N, C-alpha and C positions, 0 to 999 in steps of 0.2 A: 379315501384318497382323493385329493383335489389337485388339479394342475391347470395352468393357463395354457391356452392353445394359440391365441392370436391377440392382436391389439398392441398397444404401446408397451414395450418392455419395461418402461419405468413404472408402470402401474401393476405389473405382474404380482409383486409381493403383496400389495394391498388387496388385490382381487382374490388371490389364493387364500389369504388370511380370512377374508369375509366369507368365502365359500366353505371353509372348514367350520365356520360357526352356523352354517345353514342347517335348518331342521326340516324333517319330513313328517307328514301325517302318519300316525300309527294306523295299521291295517284295521278296517272295520271287522268286527267279530273276532278279534284276536288282541291279546295284550302282549304279544311277543314282538320285539323289534325285528325288522326284516331289511335285507339289503335292497338298495335301489340305485338307479343310475339316472342322472339328469344333466342337462346343459343349462348353465346359468349365464345370463347376460348382465353385465354391470355397466351402468352409465355413470361415470364419475362426475362430480364428487359424491354422489349419493349412492351408497351400497344397497344391495338387495338382499333380503333375508327371507327365507320361506317361513310361512306361518305354521303353527302346529295346533292340533286340536286340544282345547282345554279339557282337563279331566282324565286324559289318557296317561299311560305310563310315559315317563320322560323320553322323548324321541332322541335318537342319537345320529351323529353324522359320520362316525368313524367307520361304520359298515357300508356307507354309501360311496359310490364312485362318481365324482362330479367333474364336469368341465365347464369352462366359461369362455365367452368371447367379449372383446372390449366394445363392440358396437353391433347393432342389428345387422349391418351389412355383412359382417364377418361371422355371423352366427353359424355354429357347426350343424352338421346334419342331425336329424332326430336320432335318439338312442334306440338300440334294439328293444324288442318287446320285453316287458317284464313278465316273467313266466310263472312265478309262484303265485298261488291263489289261495284265499281263505274262504272256505265254504260257509255260508253262501254268498260271500262278497269277495271282490278282488283284492289283490295285494295293495299295500300302501302306495300312494303316489304323491309326489310333491304338489302342494297347492300351486295352481297356475300363477306364474309371475306376471300375468296381465295387470294385476293390482297388488303387487307385493307389499307386505308389511301392513296391509289394511287391518284395522281393529274394529271398524264400524260393523256392527252385526247386520246391517242392511247393505253391506258391500257384497261384491261377488264372493270374496274369500269368506266373509261371514256366513252367507247362505250355504256355501259349499261345506264349510266346517260343520255347521249345524245339521246339514243333510247327512253327512257321513256319521256324525254322532248318533243321529236317529237310526241309521242302518245298524250301527253297533248295538243299539238298544232294542232292536227288532220293532221299532216304531215306523213301519214302512209307509204308512199314509203321511206321517209327518215328513219323512224323508222325501217323498214325492213332492210335497208342497215346497220344502226348502230348495230342493235341487231344481225344481221348475223355475223358481225365482232366480237361481244362479244362472241357468242357461238363458233366461230372459235378459239378464244383464250382459252376459258374454256368450253368444250363441256359437262361438268358434272354439270353445274349450272342450277338448275331447274327454278329459277326465270327468267333467261334470255330466256329460251325456252318458258316459259309461256307468257312472254311479246311479244316474236316474234310471238307466236300463235295469240295473240290479234291483232297484226299489220296485219297479213295475213287475219284474220277474217274481220277486218274493210275494207279491200280491196276486200272482196268477193272471196278470193282465198282459197277455202275450203279444198282442199287436203293438201297443205302445212300447213295450220292452224291445221288440225287434226294431222299431223305428229309431229308438235311442242308441242301441248298439250299432246299427248300421251307420248312423251319423258319426258316432265316435270313431269307427273304423275309417270312415271317409276323411275325417279331420286329421287324425293322427293315430294310426294303428299301433304305434309304440306304446300307448297307454291302455291298450285293450289286452287284458291278460287271459290266461287259459280258462279261468272260471267264467269270464264274460263270454268268451266264445262258446263254452259248454252250454251256458244258459241260453245263448242265442239259438244254438242247435236244438235244445230241448223245447224252446218256444215254437220253433218250426214243426217239431214232431207233434206238439200239442194241437197244432192247427192242421195236421195231416199233410203238411208240405214237406214230404220226405226228401225230395230232391234238393231242396234248399238247405236242409239240415246237414247234409253230408260235408260240405266245405268247412263251415265253422267247427264242426266236431273234429275234423281232421286237424284244424288249426289248434284246437284245444289239446288234442293228443300230442301234437308236436311240441307245444309249450310245456306240457307236463314232463315229457321225455327229456327235453332240453334242460329243465330244472334239475332233474335227477342226475344227469350227466355233470351239470355244473357243481352241484352240492355233494355229489357222491352219496346221497342219502335219499331215502324214500319219504317224501313229505306226507304227513297225515292230514294236511289241510287241503281244502278244495277238492275238486273231482279227482278220483283215482283213475289210473289207466283202465282198470276193469270197468268202472262206471261209464267212461267215455266209449269204450268198445261195446258195451251193452247198448248204449244209445245209437252208435253207428250200426250195430246189427239190426236194430229196429228200422233205421232209415233205409238200409239196403233191402231189407225184407219188404218195406213199403213200396219201393220202386221195382220190385221183382228181380233184384240182383241176388238170388238166393245163395249162390256160391260165395259171394262176398259176405253175405250175412253169416254163413257158416263160419268163415274165417274170423269175423269179428266176435261172434259169440264163443267160438272155441278159445280165442285169446282171453276173453273175459272170464270164462270158467277156469282157465288155467291159472290166471292171476288171483281169482277169488272163487273157489269151488262152491262156496255156499251162497252165491248170488242167484237166488231162485229165478228171477226174471230172465237171466241169461240162459239157465238150464232149460227154461220153458221155450225161449226163442230158438235155442239150438235144436231142440226136438222138432219144432215146427219147420225150421230151415232144412233139417235132414229129410223130413218128409217131402219137401218140395224138390229136393235133388234126387229123390228116389232111394234114400238110404233108410229103409225101415228099421234095420237093426240098430243104427245109430239113434234113431228116434226113440225106440223102445228102451235103450240104455239111458238116454236122457230122462225118460219118464220114470225109470226106477230110481235114479239119483234124485230127481225132483220130489219124489214121494217122501223122502226123508226130510225135505226142507219145507215144502208147502203142499199139503195134500189137496187143497182146492185147485191149485194150478196143475197138479199132477192129474187130477180127474179131468180137467179140461183138455189136457194134452192126450190123455187116453181116449177121450171122446173123439178127438180129431183123428186118431189113428184108425178109427172104424168108419169115418165119413168117406163116402165114395169119392173117388178122384174127380176133380173138376168142380166140386161143391166148396168153393172158397168162402171163408168167413173172415170178418175183421177180428183179429185175435189179440191185438195189443190195445 
């Protein structure tokens, strides 16, 4: 659906017609169309049309809800966050209209499109190269920074991934989806910065829940509620908030009983709050899923109190 919100009423029909023809990038790592929301700005007499990635399935506009304003001065507020995510890359987002309609492969849109295409092909080093070029041309584009963060995350380069995700959030958090927040939190966990991991993981959880409520379905793409709660449990355990860790791990195993890492974390967290029976129950469940982790948990059960070890 497209509708005009401000500007010269005489131009509403032309602007709305152009908006309905706008196209969005397909989601990296998925060939499924996905809904999106964007604000389009039209400066007449030259219409703006969003670019699409060559080679992907034909993008559609009928599932997207778009608004426009007739001048930069009347531009509407940023749209709400896009919450659906495709693991391990975020949902589709429109190409920035900083350089709309550009076809030059060395333009911002050209580098951004090639970067996203490289993400879709799991060519992460190429994605980093192209997306780095994109942000060099336009350092104020949140989408490009978020995509670059995903590329670094896929390569296990946690520090630059964190830097890119933080910049994307600073510029426009509306284009930072649940998967990006999840990967930001996981990057902090990898660096043992447990306190910093908590907020982005909560944001990821909020995004996934919001998407479920919106679609009335459970998405199979991107991080699940169970996986996010598993990561949250690790973060809480890392800062010594063991009761919070218990709640997070209990939620994770309720949603996904065969998630071995959550059963393991739950057993450890039960031990920390003095629930030995709960820990032993978790160990018995874990033994059916992962005997190696079950052996580790059983070993922890006989370790004298006060002798803490790094367990994750």
